[in-house]
N, C-alpha and C positions, 0 to 999 in steps of 0.2 A: 504494500500500500504506500509506504514511504517512498519507494523507488519510483512508483508511478507518479506521485505528486511532484517529486523533484524533476522528473523528465518533462512533465507538463509545464512546470514553471520555467525550466530551461528553454523549452520550445517557445513559450510566450516571450521571453526576453529576446531570443534570437529573432522572432518575427517582428518585434518592436523595432529592432535595429535594422532589419532588412527592408522594411517598408519604405523608408526614405530613399534607400538606394534604388529601389525599383521605380519609385516615382520620378526621381531626377535622372534616371539612366537614359531616357530618350532625349529630352531637350536640354538638360542641364539646369542650373540655377537661373532664375530670371536675371537678366543683365540690366545694369543701371548705366544708361548712356547719357550723353549731354542733352538729348531731347526729352528725357524723362525716364520713368521706370516702365519697362515692358511688362504687359500683363500676360499671364499664362493663358487666359481665355478673354476674348474681346468683350468689352463692356459697352453694349450698344454698338456704335460704329467706331469706337476708340480702341486702339491697341496699346497705347501707353499713356501714362499720366505725367504731366510736367512736375518737376521737383520745385517746390516753393519753400521759403523759410517758415519755421515754426510749424503750426498745424495746417498750413496751407495745402500740403500734399494730401493729407487725410481728408480735409474739407472738399478738395477737388474730387477725390475718389467718391466720397459720400454723395456729393451733388450729382455726379454722373450715375450713381446707383440708386438715387432717390426714386426715380420712376419705376424701376424694377421692384424696389421695396414696397412701393404703394400698391402695385399690382398683386404682390404676394399677400400683403395685409388685407386687401379687399377679398381675395380668394379665401383666406382664413376666416374672415367675418362671415362670408356666405356659408361656409361649412359649419360655423358655429350656430348660425340661424337654423340650418338644416338639423343639426344635432338637437337643438332646443325643440324643434317641431317633432322630431321622433320621440323625444322624452315626453312631450305632451300627449302624443298619440298613444304611447305605450303605458302611460301612467294609470289608466283605468280609474279606479276610485281613490287612488293614493294622491291626496292633495299635496303632499310634500314633494313628490316627483313632478307634479304639475307645476308647482311653484318654482322648482329648480329649472325646468324647461323654459318657463316664462322669463326667469332671471337670465338664462343664457341668451335668449333672443333679445332681451332688453339691452344687455351689455354689448352684444354684437352690433345692434343697430346704433347704439351710442358710439361705438368705435368707428362705424362707417361714416356717421355724421361728422365726427372729429376729423377723420381723414379727408373728407370732402371739403371741409372749411378750414383746414390747417393753414393753407396759404393766406387766406383772408385774416385769420386770427393772428398769425405772425406779423403780417404787414401792419395790422392795427396796433399791436403791442409795440412794434418797432417804431412807429411814428409817434406813439405816446411817450416813449422813454428817450428816444434819440431825435430831437427836433433840430 
């Protein structure tokens, strides 16, 4: 039993160190050139991100990924509404499950509304604090 556990743990350690070798075996590490940082997978129509001082590089990457993140969040909200609907349909006479389903749907719809009005809210707050 002890031999089996030590073999499994050794295999796990070996696999942990072998995975990065397999990942970077084909294309190598992402290169940092003068035009920016090359992306492993294109983000929209961009293949690299310009290097900027401070948090500028991260903010540039996040701004480019924002549209994709919004689509993913909208999809998750729709799935959450469907989950709430299934919970309501399957609740039967259990009012606790029905309340849980309604809560799931309420929070999902709240999330969709916040996502839809996020730009408006941020522009309003920005103009209030930074005039």
